[in-house]
C-alpha positions in Angstrom: -92.2 -190.3 200.0 -91.9 -191.9 196.6 -89.6 -190.3 194.0 -89.4 -190.8 190.3 -86.1 -191.4 188.5 -85.2 -189.0 185.7 -82.3 -189.9 183.4 -80.8 -186.9 181.5 -80.0 -187.6 177.9 -76.2 -187.8 178.5 -76.8 -190.3 181.3 -79.0 -192.4 179.0 -76.3 -192.4 176.4 -73.7 -193.4 179.1 -76.0 -196.3 180.2 -76.5 -197.6 176.6 -72.8 -197.5 175.9 -72.0 -199.4 179.2 -74.8 -201.9 178.5 -73.4 -202.5 175.0 -70.0 -203.3 176.4 -70.8 -204.9 179.8 -74.2 -206.5 179.3 -77.0 -207.6 181.5 -75.0 -208.0 184.8 -74.0 -204.3 184.6 -77.6 -203.2 183.8 -78.9 -205.1 186.8 -76.2 -203.7 189.1 -77.3 -200.1 188.1 -80.9 -201.0 188.6 -80.1 -202.4 192.1 -78.2 -199.2 193.0 -81.0 -197.0 191.9 -83.4 -199.0 194.0 -81.2 -198.3 197.0 -81.0 -194.6 196.2 -84.7 -194.4 196.0 -84.9 -195.6 199.6 -81.8 -193.6 200.8 -81.3 -190.8 198.3 -78.7 -189.0 200.3 -76.6 -192.1 201.1 -74.0 -191.3 198.5 -71.3 -188.8 199.2 -71.6 -185.2 197.8 -69.3 -184.8 194.9 -69.4 -181.3 193.4 -72.1 -178.7 193.3 -75.5 -180.3 193.7 -74.1 -183.7 192.5 -73.6 -186.8 194.5 -71.5 -189.8 193.4 -72.2 -193.4 194.1 -69.5 -195.9 193.1 -71.0 -199.0 191.6 -69.6 -201.9 193.7 -67.1 -204.1 191.8 -66.8 -201.7 188.9 -64.8 -198.6 188.1 -68.1 -196.6 187.4 -69.7 -193.9 189.3 -73.4 -192.8 189.1 -73.7 -189.0 189.4 -77.1 -187.7 190.5 -79.0 -184.9 192.2 -81.7 -185.2 194.8 -84.9 -183.2 194.4 -88.0 -183.4 196.6 -89.9 -185.6 194.2 -87.2 -187.1 192.0 -83.7 -188.3 191.5 -82.0 -186.9 188.5 -79.4 -189.2 187.0 -76.8 -186.9 185.3 -74.1 -189.3 184.3 -72.7 -192.8 184.5 -68.9 -192.4 184.2 -65.8 -194.4 184.3 -63.9 -193.1 187.3 -60.5 -193.9 185.9 -60.6 -190.7 183.9 -59.3 -187.5 185.4 -61.5 -185.6 188.0 -61.2 -182.5 185.8 -62.8 -184.4 182.9 -65.6 -185.6 185.1 -66.3 -182.1 186.4 -66.3 -180.8 182.9 -68.9 -183.4 181.9 -71.0 -182.4 184.9 -70.6 -178.7 184.2 -69.2 -177.9 187.6 
């Protein structure tokens, strides 16, 4: 089954901010990780509520997403060095 990827507005803002600071290499890493998730959408560990978290290899960032039958919803791209409570607040869980 092919899924589409939907970026929520907050996640798009996260990505733009990260891209501005970290450049093309970071962008391509995120793109690669999303490609893997499209093949294996439930490969990342459950985080909280309906969210899963995939840690981007070699970075302190986590991609938070939900799996639906026809799409992956990217909810946030966050620096994991912040408190878990701040991350949960951002995700609304």
